[in-house]
C-alpha positions as CSV (number, residue, x, y, z in Angstrom):
1,M,29.1,-21.7,28.7
2,P,26.2,-19.5,29.1
3,G,23.7,-20.6,31.7
4,Y,21.1,-21.1,29.0
5,Q,22.7,-23.8,27.7
6,K,22.4,-25.7,30.7
7,R,19.6,-27.1,30.4
8,T,18.1,-31.0,30.6
9,L,16.4,-32.6,28.1
10,R,13.3,-32.5,29.7
11,D,13.5,-28.8,30.1
12,Y,14.2,-28.5,26.1
13,L,11.3,-30.8,25.9
14,L,9.4,-28.2,27.9
15,L,10.6,-25.4,25.6
16,T,9.2,-27.4,22.6
17,A,5.8,-27.2,23.9
18,K,5.4,-23.9,24.7
19,G,6.8,-23.0,21.2
20,F,3.7,-25.3,20.3
21,S,1.4,-22.7,22.5
22,M,3.1,-20.0,20.5
23,G,2.7,-21.5,17.1
24,A,-1.1,-22.5,17.7
25,A,-1.9,-18.6,19.0
26,D,0.2,-17.3,15.6
27,V,-2.2,-19.7,13.7
28,V,-5.2,-17.9,14.9
29,P,-5.7,-14.2,13.3
30,G,-6.1,-11.2,15.8
31,V,-3.8,-13.2,18.9
32,S,-0.2,-12.7,18.6
33,G,2.7,-15.3,19.7
34,G,4.4,-12.7,21.8
35,T,1.1,-12.8,23.7
36,M,1.9,-16.6,24.4
37,A,5.4,-16.2,25.1
38,F,5.0,-13.5,27.9
39,I,2.0,-15.8,29.3
40,L,4.5,-18.8,29.4
41,G,7.3,-16.6,31.0
42,I,9.7,-16.8,27.9
43,Y,9.6,-13.6,26.3
44,E,12.7,-11.9,27.5
45,E,14.6,-14.8,26.5
46,L,13.2,-15.1,23.7
47,I,13.8,-11.1,22.8
48,D,17.8,-12.2,23.7
49,A,18.2,-15.3,21.7
50,I,16.8,-13.1,18.7
51,R,19.7,-10.8,19.8
52,S,22.3,-13.5,19.8
53,F,22.5,-13.6,16.1
54,D,24.6,-10.5,15.6
55,L,27.3,-9.2,13.5
56,R,29.5,-11.3,15.6
57,S,27.7,-14.4,14.5
58,L,28.3,-13.5,11.4
59,R,31.9,-13.2,11.5
60,L,32.0,-16.7,13.4
61,I,30.2,-18.3,10.6
62,L,32.3,-16.8,7.8
63,A,35.1,-18.2,9.7
64,A,33.7,-21.3,10.0
65,K,34.3,-20.9,13.7
66,M,31.0,-23.3,14.6
67,R,32.1,-24.3,18.0
68,A,32.5,-20.5,18.9
69,F,29.4,-19.5,16.9
70,M,27.2,-22.1,18.8
71,D,28.3,-21.2,22.3
72,H,27.9,-17.0,21.3
73,T,24.3,-18.2,20.2
74,H,21.5,-19.4,21.7
75,W,20.9,-21.9,18.8
76,R,19.3,-24.6,21.0
77,F,16.6,-22.4,22.9
78,L,15.6,-21.2,19.4
79,L,15.7,-24.6,17.6
80,A,13.3,-26.3,20.5
81,L,10.9,-23.5,20.5
82,G,10.9,-23.2,16.3
83,C,10.3,-27.3,16.4
84,G,7.4,-26.6,18.7
85,I,5.7,-23.4,16.5
86,L,6.4,-25.6,13.5
87,L,4.2,-28.4,15.1
88,A,1.8,-26.7,15.8
89,V,1.3,-24.7,12.6
90,F,1.1,-28.0,10.9
91,S,-1.1,-29.7,12.8
92,L,-3.4,-27.1,14.6
93,S,-3.9,-24.6,11.3
94,K,-6.7,-26.6,9.8
95,V,-8.4,-27.5,12.9
96,L,-8.5,-23.9,14.2
97,A,-9.3,-22.7,10.9
98,W,-12.2,-25.1,11.3
99,L,-13.1,-23.6,14.5
100,L,-13.1,-20.0,13.6
101,Q,-14.9,-20.9,10.8
102,N,-17.9,-22.9,12.6
103,Q,-17.3,-21.8,16.2
104,P,-15.6,-18.6,16.6
105,V,-17.4,-17.6,19.3
106,L,-15.8,-20.6,21.6
107,I,-12.6,-20.4,20.2
108,W,-12.4,-16.7,20.9
109,S,-13.8,-17.1,24.4
110,F,-11.1,-19.0,25.4
111,F,-8.6,-16.6,23.8
112,L,-10.2,-14.3,25.8
113,G,-9.9,-15.8,29.1
114,L,-5.7,-16.4,28.4
115,V,-5.6,-12.9,27.5
116,L,-7.4,-11.7,30.4
117,A,-5.2,-13.9,32.7
118,S,-1.9,-12.7,31.2
119,V,-3.0,-9.1,32.0
120,V,-3.1,-10.0,35.8
121,T,-0.2,-12.0,35.8
122,V,2.4,-9.8,33.6
123,S,1.2,-7.2,35.6
124,R,2.7,-8.7,38.4
125,R,5.8,-8.4,37.0
126,V,6.2,-4.4,37.3
127,E,8.1,-3.9,40.5
128,S,6.8,-0.5,41.2
129,W,3.7,0.9,39.8
130,G,4.4,5.2,39.5
131,R,3.1,7.5,37.1
132,M,5.5,7.1,34.6
133,T,4.1,3.3,34.6
134,W,0.6,4.1,34.6
135,L,1.0,6.3,31.6
136,S,3.2,3.9,29.9
137,F,0.1,1.3,30.3
138,L,-2.2,3.9,29.0
139,A,0.0,4.4,26.0
140,G,-0.1,0.8,25.0
141,L,-3.7,0.4,26.0
142,V,-5.2,3.3,24.1
143,G,-2.5,2.6,21.3
144,I,-3.6,-1.1,20.3
145,Y,-7.2,-0.4,21.0
146,L,-7.2,2.6,18.1
147,L,-4.7,0.5,15.9
148,V,-7.2,-2.8,15.8
149,G,-10.3,-0.4,15.1
150,L,-8.2,1.0,12.0
151,V,-10.0,0.2,8.5
152,P,-7.4,-0.7,5.4
153,G,-6.6,1.2,3.1
154,A,-4.9,0.8,-0.4
155,T,-1.4,0.9,-0.7
156,P,1.2,0.6,-3.3
157,D,3.2,-3.0,-4.4
158,A,5.9,-1.7,-5.0
159,P,9.0,-3.8,-3.5
160,W,9.8,-1.1,-1.2
161,F,6.6,-1.2,0.6
162,L,6.5,-5.2,0.5
163,F,10.3,-4.8,2.3
164,I,8.4,-2.4,4.8
165,S,5.3,-4.6,5.4
166,G,7.6,-7.6,6.1
167,A,9.7,-5.6,8.7
168,V,6.8,-4.0,10.4
169,A,4.5,-7.6,10.6
170,I,7.7,-9.2,12.0
171,C,7.8,-6.5,14.9
172,A,4.1,-6.9,15.6
173,M,4.6,-10.8,16.0
174,I,7.2,-10.6,18.7
175,L,4.9,-8.3,20.2
176,P,2.2,-9.2,22.7
177,G,-1.1,-7.9,21.7
178,I,-0.4,-7.6,18.3
179,S,-1.0,-10.1,15.5
180,G,1.3,-9.5,12.5
181,S,-1.1,-11.0,10.1
182,F,-3.7,-8.5,11.2
183,I,-0.9,-5.7,10.2
184,L,-0.6,-7.3,7.1
185,V,-4.3,-6.4,6.7
186,L,-4.0,-3.3,7.9
187,M,-1.1,-2.2,5.3
188,G,-3.3,-3.7,2.6
189,K,-0.9,-6.3,1.7
190,Y,-2.3,-9.5,3.4
191,Q,-4.2,-11.0,0.7
192,Y,-1.5,-9.8,-2.0
193,I,1.3,-11.8,0.2
194,L,-1.0,-15.0,0.8
195,E,-1.7,-15.0,-3.2
196,A,2.2,-14.6,-3.7
197,V,2.4,-18.1,-1.4
198,N,-0.6,-19.8,-3.4
199,D,1.4,-18.4,-6.9
200,R,4.8,-19.4,-5.6
201,N,5.9,-16.1,-6.5
202,L,9.5,-16.4,-5.1
203,L,10.6,-12.7,-6.0
204,V,8.0,-10.7,-3.9
205,L,8.3,-13.8,-0.9
206,F,12.0,-13.1,-1.0
207,I,11.3,-8.8,-0.3
208,V,9.0,-9.7,2.4
209,A,11.3,-12.4,4.2
210,A,14.1,-9.7,3.8
211,G,12.4,-7.1,5.1
212,A,11.1,-9.5,8.0
213,C,14.6,-10.5,9.0
214,V,15.8,-6.9,9.0
215,G,12.8,-6.0,11.1
216,L,13.6,-8.8,13.5
217,A,17.1,-8.0,13.7
218,A,16.6,-4.4,14.3
219,F,13.5,-4.4,16.3
220,S,14.8,-7.2,18.8
221,R,17.7,-5.0,19.7
222,L,15.7,-2.2,20.5
223,L,13.2,-4.1,22.6
224,G,15.8,-6.0,24.6
225,W,17.4,-2.6,25.2
226,L,14.0,-1.2,26.4
227,L,13.7,-3.9,28.4
228,A,16.8,-4.2,30.2
229,K,17.1,-0.3,31.0
230,Y,13.4,0.8,31.3
231,H,12.2,-2.6,32.3
232,D,8.9,-1.3,34.7
233,Y,7.8,0.9,31.9
234,M,8.1,-1.5,28.9
235,V,6.3,-4.3,31.0
236,A,3.5,-1.8,32.0
237,F,3.4,-0.8,27.8
238,L,3.0,-4.5,26.7
239,T,0.6,-5.1,29.8
240,G,-1.2,-2.3,28.1
241,L,-1.0,-3.6,24.6
242,M,-2.7,-7.2,25.9
243,L,-5.5,-5.4,27.7
244,G,-6.1,-3.0,24.5
245,S,-6.4,-6.1,22.0
246,L,-9.4,-7.5,24.0
247,R,-11.2,-5.1,21.3
248,K,-9.9,-7.7,18.6
249,V,-10.3,-10.7,20.7
250,W,-13.8,-10.2,22.4
251,P,-16.2,-13.0,20.7
252,F,-19.5,-11.6,20.1
253,K,-19.3,-9.5,16.8
254,E,-21.0,-8.1,13.8
255,T,-18.9,-8.0,10.8
256,L,-19.6,-4.8,8.8
257,E,-16.9,-5.3,6.0
258,S,-15.0,-8.3,4.5
259,I,-12.8,-9.5,1.6
260,M,-12.4,-12.3,-0.2
261,E,-9.6,-14.6,-0.5
262,S,-8.4,-16.1,-3.7
263,G,-9.5,-19.5,-2.4
264,G,-12.9,-18.3,-1.5
265,K,-12.7,-17.6,2.1
266,V,-14.1,-14.5,3.5
267,I,-12.0,-12.3,5.8
268,P,-13.7,-10.1,8.2
269,L,-12.1,-6.4,7.5
270,V,-14.1,-4.3,10.2
271,Q,-16.2,-5.8,13.1
272,K,-18.0,-4.4,15.6
273,N,-18.3,-5.9,19.1
274,I,-21.7,-6.7,20.3
275,L,-23.3,-8.2,23.5
276,P,-25.7,-11.4,22.7
277,A,-28.8,-10.8,22.6
278,Q,-30.1,-13.3,25.0
279,W,-28.8,-15.7,27.1
280,T,-28.3,-19.2,25.1
281,G,-26.2,-22.6,25.4
282,E,-23.6,-20.8,23.0
283,V,-23.2,-18.0,25.8
284,T,-22.6,-20.4,28.7
285,A,-20.2,-22.7,26.6
286,A,-18.5,-19.5,25.6
287,V,-18.3,-18.2,29.6
288,C,-16.9,-21.4,30.6
289,L,-14.5,-21.4,27.8
290,G,-13.4,-18.0,29.1
291,V,-13.0,-19.3,32.9
292,L,-10.8,-22.2,31.7
293,G,-8.4,-20.1,29.6
294,F,-8.2,-17.6,32.4
295,V,-7.4,-20.4,34.9
296,V,-4.9,-22.5,32.5
297,V,-3.1,-19.0,32.6
298,L,-2.8,-18.9,36.5
299,V,-2.0,-22.5,36.5
300,L,0.8,-22.1,34.2
301,D,2.0,-18.7,36.0
302,R,1.9,-20.8,39.1
303,M,4.2,-23.9,37.8
304,A,6.3,-21.3,36.1
305,R,7.3,-19.1,39.3
306,R,7.8,-22.6,41.1
C-alpha cells in the first residue's frame, strides 16, 4: 500500500486543519490556496494526489474494482483536505467578507506577512541557485507582477469561452500567488459566473465545471512532471510568483475603477498601491499583523521540518 495511506487519525486531522487554512485563503480574493499549500508543505503531494485520478482510476471504477481504485488513488488525502477547505468556506466566508469590507488594511497586512515569510521558506527548497534558477525566479516575479496589474476586458459569453475560463481559473487556484477568482475577473467572467450561481443557471455552471475538471486534470500532470524533472527551476519560478503577488496583497490601496455585483457589493477592478499619508493606529496594527503573519509561517515551517 502506498506510503501516503499509512497515516494515523491525528495525521488526517492535521491535514483537515491544513485544508481549513487553504479554504480560508481561497475565500479571500487575490490570495491563492496554492500559496497556503506551499506554506504548509503539502503542495507537491497535493499535485500528486490530483494526478492519481487518471485513466486507470476511471477503468477501475467502470470495472467496479473499488478496492484497487482506493489503493491507486490518494482519496484519503484529498478527502481530509477537502473537508477542511469546505469547512473554512462555509464557516469563514461571512467573517472574512466582513473583514475585507470593514477592515481591509488589517486583513491584507496579515496576508502580506504570510506571503513574505512563505517566499523565504519556499526559496530554501531550491537546492542550488544558479543562473537558470534565478531566471526562472525572475520570470515568475515579472509575469505575475504584470498579470495582477492588467485591466479586465470584454469577453464573449459563448460556451467555448466559459469552458476555457473554468480551465484557466482552476489552474490558477493551484498555483501559488494567483487567485482563480482574480483570473475570472481578468477574463471578464467573474460577475457573469457569479450571477449564474445566484440564478441557478445550471448549464453555465456545468460548462465552467467541465472546463475546471479538464484543466485540473491536464495542468496537474504538467505541473507534477515539471516539479519531478526540473524541481529547482519550478520551485524558483513559484517563489517568484509568490513574491510578485505582493503587488495584489499590499494593504494600502486607492481604488480607481470598480464594478458592482447583482447583490450590490462593490468589487475593485483597478487599484493603485500607495503609502499611508501618516503613521496612525491603523498603520501600527497593520505592521503588527504583518509581523504576526510572518512569524506564523516560520513556526509552521519549523514544525513541518521537525
